C-alpha positions as CSV (number, residue, x, y, z in Angstrom):
1,M,63.9,-85.9,-139.9
2,F,61.0,-84.6,-141.7
3,L,58.7,-81.8,-140.6
4,L,56.0,-79.8,-142.4
5,S,54.1,-77.0,-140.7
6,K,51.3,-75.4,-142.8
7,W,48.9,-72.6,-141.9
8,Y,45.7,-72.2,-144.0
9,C,43.6,-69.0,-143.5
10,D,40.7,-67.6,-145.6
11,C,37.9,-64.9,-145.8
12,V,34.9,-64.6,-148.1
13,S,32.7,-61.3,-148.2
14,D,29.0,-61.5,-148.3
15,E,29.2,-60.8,-152.1
16,G,31.5,-63.7,-152.6
17,N,35.1,-62.1,-152.9
18,A,37.5,-64.6,-151.6
19,F,41.0,-64.5,-150.0
20,V,43.1,-67.5,-149.2
21,G,46.6,-67.4,-147.6
22,Y,49.2,-70.1,-146.9
23,W,52.1,-70.2,-144.8
24,A,54.4,-73.1,-144.6
25,R,57.7,-74.5,-143.9
26,M,59.2,-77.8,-144.6
27,R,62.2,-79.2,-142.9
28,W,63.8,-82.4,-144.2
29,G,67.3,-83.2,-142.8
30,P,69.5,-80.3,-143.8
31,L,66.8,-79.0,-146.2
32,S,64.5,-76.1,-145.0
33,I,62.2,-74.4,-147.2
34,P,59.8,-71.5,-146.5
35,Y,56.8,-70.6,-148.3
36,A,54.1,-68.3,-148.2
37,A,51.3,-67.5,-150.8
38,V,47.9,-65.5,-151.1
39,L,45.1,-66.1,-153.5
40,D,42.8,-63.3,-154.3
41,K,39.4,-64.2,-156.1
42,P,37.2,-61.0,-156.8
43,R,33.6,-61.7,-157.6
44,N,33.1,-62.4,-161.4
45,R,36.9,-62.1,-162.0
46,A,39.6,-64.7,-162.3
47,A,41.7,-65.6,-159.4
48,R,45.1,-64.1,-158.9
49,E,47.9,-65.9,-156.8
50,Q,51.3,-64.8,-155.8
51,C,53.9,-66.6,-153.7
52,V,57.3,-66.1,-152.2
53,L,60.0,-68.7,-151.1
54,R,61.6,-66.3,-148.4
55,S,60.9,-66.5,-144.6
56,C,58.1,-64.3,-143.3
57,P,56.5,-64.4,-140.0
58,P,53.7,-67.0,-139.5
59,P,50.3,-66.3,-138.3
60,T,50.2,-65.6,-134.5
61,L,47.6,-65.7,-131.8
62,R,47.0,-62.7,-129.6
63,G,44.1,-63.2,-127.2
64,D,41.0,-63.5,-129.2
65,E,42.7,-62.4,-132.4
66,L,44.6,-64.3,-135.1
67,R,47.2,-61.9,-137.0
68,W,49.2,-62.4,-140.2
69,D,51.4,-59.7,-141.6
70,C,53.6,-60.6,-144.5
71,R,55.3,-57.5,-146.1
72,R,56.8,-59.5,-148.9
73,L,53.2,-60.4,-150.1
74,G,51.6,-57.1,-149.1
75,V,49.1,-58.8,-146.8
76,R,47.7,-57.6,-143.4
77,A,45.1,-59.9,-142.0
78,R,43.1,-60.2,-138.8
79,W,40.5,-62.8,-137.6
80,R,38.6,-61.7,-134.4
81,D,36.0,-63.0,-132.1
82,H,36.3,-66.5,-133.2
83,L,34.7,-69.7,-131.9
84,P,36.9,-71.9,-129.7
85,A,39.6,-73.8,-131.2
86,I,39.4,-77.5,-132.2
87,S,42.6,-79.8,-132.0
88,R,42.9,-83.5,-133.2
89,V,45.7,-85.9,-133.9
90,L,44.5,-87.4,-137.1
91,L,47.3,-90.0,-137.3
92,E,49.8,-91.3,-134.9
93,T,52.2,-94.1,-136.1
94,A,55.8,-95.0,-135.7
95,A,56.6,-93.5,-139.0
96,G,55.2,-90.1,-138.1
97,S,52.0,-88.2,-137.3
98,I,49.4,-85.7,-138.5
99,T,48.0,-83.1,-136.1
100,W,45.2,-80.7,-137.0
101,R,44.4,-77.6,-135.1
102,C,41.6,-75.5,-136.4
103,H,42.4,-72.2,-134.4
104,V,39.6,-70.1,-135.9
105,P,36.6,-72.3,-137.0
106,R,34.7,-69.0,-137.6
107,A,35.6,-65.3,-137.1
108,R,35.1,-62.0,-138.4
109,A,37.9,-61.2,-140.7
110,R,39.4,-58.2,-142.2
111,I,41.9,-58.6,-145.0
112,E,44.3,-55.6,-146.5
113,L,45.9,-56.9,-149.7
114,A,48.3,-54.6,-151.7
115,G,46.8,-54.0,-155.0
116,A,43.6,-55.3,-154.3
117,G,42.3,-53.3,-151.5
118,Q,40.3,-54.4,-148.3
119,L,38.1,-57.6,-147.7
120,S,35.8,-58.1,-144.9
121,G,33.8,-61.1,-144.1
122,L,33.7,-64.5,-142.1
123,G,36.9,-66.3,-142.1
124,Y,38.7,-69.5,-141.0
125,A,42.1,-70.6,-140.1
126,E,44.0,-74.0,-139.3
127,L,47.4,-75.2,-138.8
128,L,48.4,-78.5,-140.0
129,T,51.7,-80.4,-138.7
130,L,53.2,-83.5,-140.4
131,S,56.0,-85.5,-139.3
132,L,54.9,-88.3,-141.7
133,K,56.5,-88.2,-145.0
134,P,54.1,-87.5,-148.0
135,W,54.3,-90.6,-149.8
136,R,53.3,-92.4,-146.6
137,L,49.9,-90.7,-146.3
138,P,47.3,-93.4,-145.6
139,F,44.8,-92.2,-148.2
140,R,44.2,-92.1,-152.0
141,Q,41.9,-89.0,-151.9
142,L,41.2,-86.3,-149.5
143,R,38.0,-84.2,-149.3
144,W,38.4,-81.0,-147.1
145,G,35.9,-78.1,-146.7
146,R,34.6,-75.4,-144.5
147,F,31.3,-73.8,-144.5
148,L,30.5,-70.5,-142.7
149,S,27.4,-68.5,-142.1
150,T,26.1,-66.2,-139.4
151,E,24.7,-69.2,-137.6
152,D,26.8,-72.0,-138.5
153,A,30.5,-73.3,-138.8
154,L,31.0,-76.6,-140.4
155,T,34.4,-78.4,-141.2
156,W,34.8,-81.7,-142.6
157,I,37.9,-84.0,-143.5
158,E,37.5,-87.3,-145.1
159,W,40.1,-89.7,-146.3
160,D,39.3,-92.6,-148.8
161,G,41.8,-95.4,-149.1
162,E,43.6,-98.0,-147.1
163,A,42.5,-96.4,-143.8
164,P,39.2,-94.3,-144.6
165,R,38.5,-91.9,-141.8
166,Q,36.3,-88.9,-141.4
167,W,36.2,-85.8,-139.1
168,V,33.1,-83.5,-139.2
169,F,32.7,-80.5,-136.7
170,H,29.4,-78.5,-136.5
171,N,29.5,-75.5,-134.3
172,G,32.1,-77.2,-132.1
173,V,30.5,-80.5,-131.7
174,E,32.3,-83.6,-133.4
175,L,29.6,-85.8,-135.5
176,S,30.1,-89.3,-136.9
177,G,28.4,-90.8,-139.7
178,A,28.0,-87.7,-142.1
179,T,27.9,-88.4,-145.9
180,V,30.5,-86.0,-147.9
181,Q,29.8,-85.6,-151.5
182,S,30.9,-83.2,-154.1
183,E,28.0,-81.1,-154.0
184,S,26.5,-81.7,-150.3
185,V,27.3,-82.7,-146.8
186,E,24.6,-84.6,-145.2
187,L,24.8,-84.4,-141.4
188,P,23.6,-87.3,-139.2
189,G,20.4,-87.1,-137.1
190,D,18.4,-83.8,-137.4
191,R,21.3,-81.6,-137.8
192,G,20.6,-80.9,-141.6
193,V,22.1,-80.9,-145.1
194,L,24.6,-78.6,-146.5
195,E,24.0,-78.1,-150.5
196,L,26.8,-76.4,-152.4
197,R,26.1,-74.5,-155.7
198,E,27.6,-72.2,-158.1
199,S,31.0,-73.7,-157.5
200,V,34.0,-71.7,-158.9
201,A,37.4,-73.4,-159.2
202,L,40.0,-71.3,-157.1
203,R,42.9,-73.6,-158.1
204,E,43.0,-76.7,-160.1
205,G,45.8,-79.2,-161.6
206,R,48.5,-81.3,-160.4
207,L,50.4,-80.3,-157.3
208,A,53.6,-79.8,-159.2
209,A,51.8,-77.0,-161.3
210,T,49.8,-75.5,-158.4
211,A,50.8,-75.9,-154.6
212,L,54.5,-77.2,-155.4
213,R,55.1,-75.0,-158.4
214,P,57.2,-72.4,-156.4
215,V,59.2,-75.2,-154.8
216,P,61.4,-76.7,-157.4
217,A,63.7,-78.4,-154.9
218,A,60.7,-80.5,-153.7
219,F,60.8,-82.3,-157.2
220,L,64.1,-83.8,-156.2
221,W,62.8,-85.3,-153.2
222,L,59.2,-86.4,-153.7
223,P,58.3,-89.6,-155.4
224,A,56.6,-89.2,-158.9
225,G,53.2,-90.4,-157.5
226,I,53.2,-87.5,-155.2
227,R,54.2,-85.0,-157.7
228,K,51.4,-86.2,-160.1
229,A,48.8,-85.9,-157.3
230,H,45.8,-83.6,-158.4
231,E,43.9,-81.1,-156.4
232,V,40.9,-79.0,-157.1
233,K,39.8,-76.2,-154.7
234,W,36.4,-74.6,-155.0
235,L,34.6,-71.5,-153.7
236,A,30.8,-72.1,-153.6
237,R,27.7,-70.8,-152.2
238,G,26.1,-73.1,-149.6
239,T,23.0,-73.4,-147.7
240,L,22.5,-75.6,-144.7
241,T,19.0,-76.7,-144.2
242,T,17.5,-78.3,-141.1
243,G,13.8,-79.0,-140.5
244,T,13.3,-75.7,-138.9
245,R,15.7,-73.2,-140.5
246,S,17.9,-72.4,-143.6
247,S,21.3,-71.0,-143.1
248,P,23.0,-69.4,-146.4
249,G,26.7,-68.7,-146.5
250,W,29.9,-69.5,-148.3
251,A,32.0,-72.7,-148.4
252,I,35.6,-73.2,-149.6
253,H,36.3,-77.0,-150.4
254,E,38.7,-79.3,-152.1
255,V,39.5,-82.8,-153.4
256,V,43.0,-84.0,-153.6
257,R,43.7,-87.3,-155.3
258,L,47.2,-88.6,-154.6
259,R,47.2,-91.9,-156.7
């Protein structure tokens, strides 16, 4: 039996200082691998990343607050007053499923990170659960992103491949027919266009050298095609413009190419 549970959470300050946190556990038969990591990107400085392969508590919801405390990484994080959660089963097959739960589409976040001080700003958090083995993922390329401003919360997921699919949520409303590109997301109707600029790479390279680097045991189990998959994750300024208003904020978005 295969099961992967992965939390992703972030925060970007008004000035553009960014924090990204990951918590994951992979179970595959007798194998169980815990993983946690933080990425700290100060404005105008290189990103710093650290990770551990030891168990630490996952993020937990308590009322209207999401908390994550990981002493091994020196992180204490809080997301408060968030928008209502969004949950979708992205895929359900006999071979397994993919469930996405966006517990925090947008919230006020406060991060305390040892050696980096404190960070406050708008933040986001989601939990992805997969019982489908990675080499059976039904796409060649994944585009994912989130844009937050004081007025807007926009999240997009797009699969390109044998079974192309798209999920886009704007302020809690699911939309169909959006156009997702590298530097823009055009929403249907009169909901506007998100333009991304001044993108800075937070992480780039093959998964074996980025997300999977701390998990050498995974190399023995995953097919070569998955190990060679390539990802790029960016931090970018964003502006969502409609016919009546303009909403500036920050976006974190990525492209993952599996094959």
